[in-house]
Each structure stands twice: as C-alpha cells, then as structure tokens.
C-alpha positions in Angstrom: 0.5 -109.6 24.1 1.5 -109.2 27.7 4.7 -111.1 27.0 5.6 -108.7 24.2 5.1 -105.8 26.5 7.2 -107.4 29.2 10.1 -108.2 26.8 10.0 -104.6 25.5 10.2 -103.3 29.0 13.1 -105.6 29.9 14.9 -104.4 26.8 14.3 -100.7 27.7 15.3 -101.4 31.3 18.6 -103.1 30.4 19.4 -100.3 27.9 18.6 -97.3 30.2 19.1 -98.5 33.7 22.7 -97.2 34.0 21.9 -93.8 32.5 18.8 -93.4 34.7 20.6 -94.4 37.9 23.6 -92.2 37.0 21.4 -89.2 36.5 19.6 -89.9 39.8 22.9 -90.2 41.7 24.4 -87.1 40.2 21.2 -85.1 40.6 20.2 -86.2 44.1 23.7 -87.0 45.6 22.2 -89.6 47.9 22.5 -93.3 47.0 19.3 -94.5 48.6 17.2 -91.6 47.3 18.7 -92.2 43.8 17.7 -95.9 44.0 14.2 -94.9 44.9 14.0 -92.3 42.1 15.3 -94.8 39.5 12.8 -97.4 40.6 10.0 -94.8 40.5 11.1 -93.8 37.0 10.9 -97.3 35.7 7.5 -97.9 37.3 6.3 -94.8 35.3 8.1 -96.2 32.2 6.5 -99.6 32.6 3.0 -98.0 32.8 3.3 -95.6 29.8 6.1 -96.7 27.4 4.1 -98.6 24.9 2.9 -95.6 23.0 6.4 -94.5 22.0 7.9 -96.2 18.9 10.8 -93.8 18.0 13.9 -94.8 19.8 15.2 -91.2 20.2 11.9 -90.0 21.5 11.8 -92.8 23.9 15.3 -91.9 25.2 14.3 -88.3 25.7 11.1 -89.2 27.4 12.8 -91.5 29.8 15.4 -88.9 30.7 12.7 -86.3 31.1 10.7 -88.7 33.4 13.9 -89.2 35.4 14.6 -85.5 35.9 11.0 -84.9 36.9 11.1 -87.7 39.5 14.4 -86.3 40.9 12.9 -82.8 41.1 9.9 -84.3 42.9 12.2 -86.1 45.4 14.1 -82.9 46.1 10.8 -80.9 46.5 9.4 -83.6 48.8 12.4 -83.7 51.0 12.8 -79.9 51.0 16.4 -80.3 50.1 18.4 -77.4 48.7 21.9 -78.2 50.0 22.5 -81.8 48.9 25.1 -83.7 51.0 27.7 -85.6 49.2 28.5 -87.9 52.2 26.0 -90.5 51.1 27.6 -91.2 47.7 29.9 -94.2 47.9 33.5 -93.7 47.2 35.7 -96.1 45.4 39.3 -96.9 46.0 41.2 -93.7 45.5 43.6 -93.0 42.8 44.7 -89.7 41.5 42.2 -89.9 38.7 39.4 -90.9 41.1 40.3 -87.9 43.3 39.9 -85.6 40.3 36.5 -87.2 39.4 35.4 -87.0 43.0 36.3 -83.3 43.1 34.3 -82.7 39.9 31.4 -84.7 41.3 31.5 -82.7 44.5 31.7 -79.5 42.6 28.7 -80.5 40.5 26.7 -81.2 43.6 27.3 -77.6 44.7 25.7 -76.1 41.6 22.1 -75.0 41.7 19.6 -77.8 40.6 19.0 -75.9 37.3 22.7 -75.7 36.6 23.3 -79.3 37.7 20.6 -80.7 35.4 22.0 -79.0 32.2 25.5 -80.1 33.0 24.4 -83.7 33.5 22.3 -83.7 30.3 24.9 -82.0 28.2 28.2 -83.6 29.4 27.1 -86.9 30.8 24.1 -87.8 28.7 25.4 -86.1 25.5 22.1 -84.3 24.7 22.4 -81.2 22.4 21.4 -77.8 23.7 18.2 -77.8 21.6 17.3 -81.2 22.9 17.9 -80.1 26.5 15.7 -77.1 25.9 12.9 -79.3 24.7 13.4 -81.8 27.5 13.2 -79.1 30.2 10.7 -77.0 28.3 12.8 -73.9 28.5 14.3 -71.6 25.7 17.6 -72.7 24.1 19.1 -69.4 25.2 18.3 -70.3 28.9 20.2 -73.7 28.4 23.2 -71.8 26.9 23.1 -69.4 29.9 22.8 -72.1 32.5 25.7 -74.1 30.9 27.9 -71.0 30.8 27.1 -70.1 34.4 27.6 -73.7 35.6 31.0 -73.9 33.9 32.1 -70.6 35.5 30.9 -71.8 38.9 32.6 -75.2 38.4 35.9 -73.4 37.4 35.7 -71.3 40.6 34.9 -74.4 42.8 37.7 -76.5 41.3 40.2 -73.7 41.7 39.3 -73.5 45.3 39.6 -77.3 45.6 43.1 -77.3 44.1 44.5 -74.8 46.7 
C-alpha cells in the first residue's frame, strides 16, 4: 500500500516539478524562495494527493496549491516589490535578452496580474479554469489579463528605448 502511494507521488513529482518550480520562480522572482515554495508545495501534495483520481483536477489542484504557497511566502516576507536580481541569468543571446526583458516586465506587474499571466500564457489554463483556480469571477480574470497586457506593453516599450 505504502509503495503504491510512493510510486504515485514519484510519478506526480516527475510530471509536475518543472511546472511548479517555474511558477514559483516567476511568481516570487527569487531562486531560493522559489525552491522553498516548490518543496513546500510537494510536501502538501504528498500529504493530500491520494484522494484525487482525475488527472485534470490533480493538475489544477497542484497549481492552486503552488499559487497559495507563493502567496503565503510573499505575505510572510512582506514583499511587494520583488527584486529580479536573484534570478539566475543564462548566457545572453538576442533571444535571451528579449525573454529576460519580458521576465523582468512580468516581475513588475501586481501579484494579481502576474498570477493570471503565468497561468494563462505559461501554464495554458483557460480563463474559466483560472477563475476556478483563483476563486474569482471569469470577468475579473479577463480584466486582469487585459490590464496586465497593457502594463507589459507599456513596460516593454520603455525597455526598448
């Protein structure tokens, strides 16, 4: 029985570790804090994953747990302005510079805008799924995405000057 639970968790971990860590890095903008948040997420998953059989519900639940852990980390540290200095940079090419500029621009969004952008564009959730995950109306999701895109456009125009 215990072996089955461990194997199931190992399968879940290998399938979702990159997505969870990616969300944590983009959300928290601090490599060490993201590692802590990802670890905490999987501890929670280990304790409570056995009741979820549907794969899509499991994915949504894991992402929801990840976001809540990240929110808690931000609240705990009283961090509103999130520095981008602690995110490692890879060898720079033109394409990397563009990605880095976008990543830095995303880090300047409000936490609410950042989370909908991460979920919509990086995790490919639909707007209704995001609304359900965040427990907010679909119209709020649409509004946040629109506002975030406008802010990103503004920030990226400034960056190109």
